[in-house]
N, C-alpha and C positions, 0 to 999 in steps of 0.2 A: 504494500500500500504506500502511495506517495503522499507525504504531508508537506505542504508548502510553508514558507516562512510567514506568509500572510495568514494562514490558518492558525499558526502558533501565536501570532500577534493577537488574533481575534480571541482565542481561548484565554490568553494572558489578560486581555482587557476584561473579559467576563469574570475572571478570578481575581481581578484587581491586583495583578502582579506587574511589577516593573522589571522587565528582563533586559539584561545587557546585550550588546551586539554579539558577543561571544556565545551567550546562551541561545539567542535567536538563531545562530548558525548551527548549534549543536542539537537542539531539541527536535527538529524535524526528523533527523535520522534515528534518534532514540525512540521517538513516538512511533515511527513507521515500523521499527523493529518490534516494539511491544504489540502493536496492532496486528502485525504479521504473525506473531506467536499466537495471539488470541484467535486469529482466523484459522490457524493450523489445528487448534482444538476443535473447531467446527467439523473437521474431517473425521473425528472419532465416531464410531458406531455406538450410540447410547440406547439403541432399541432394547426394551426390556429391563432397563436399569431404572429402579425406582428413585424419584427425586429425594434428596436428603438435605437436611439443614446442618448436619455435623458429620464428620468423618467416622466417628464412633458413636454407637448408640449409648447414650447416657441416661440413667434414671435420675429422677429428682432426688436430691440428697437431703431435702427438707423433711422434718418430722411430720407426722400426721396432724391435721388440724383437730384439736380437741377443745371443746368448750370448757372453760374453768370459771370459777367465781372471780369477779373483778374486785379491785380495791374499792372500798367504800369512799365516797367523796371526801369526807373529813380526813381519812388516812392519806389520800393522795395530796390534798392541799396542805397537810402538815409538813410536807417536804419543802415547801416554798417559803421565801422570806416574808411575803405579805399576801394575805388572801382576805376575801370578803364573805366567806361562807359558801360561795357558789363557784368562784374562779380565782385564779391568781391575779393579784393587782400589780400592774406594771406602770412605770412613769409614762405620762402622756408626752408624746413627741410630735411636734408640728413642724 
């Protein structure tokens, strides 16, 4: 795939990048190489291969969700420096 300097400049502008003249001369070849490799992957026969999101099948490592008794409101509010019986009191910031 052939990438032009003008296309690199356009993408750099979209990404809000300031590229030097040296970078503008180097990137077209590098981007063409990357896109050529991606096009090569299109040649693979993936018929019958199930789509995956991970290379390995992982199970959820979290514990089971179990309902438990919550803290009583007065117990939770006891941990704060200031409370009004319903919620923590914080300084007003404008």
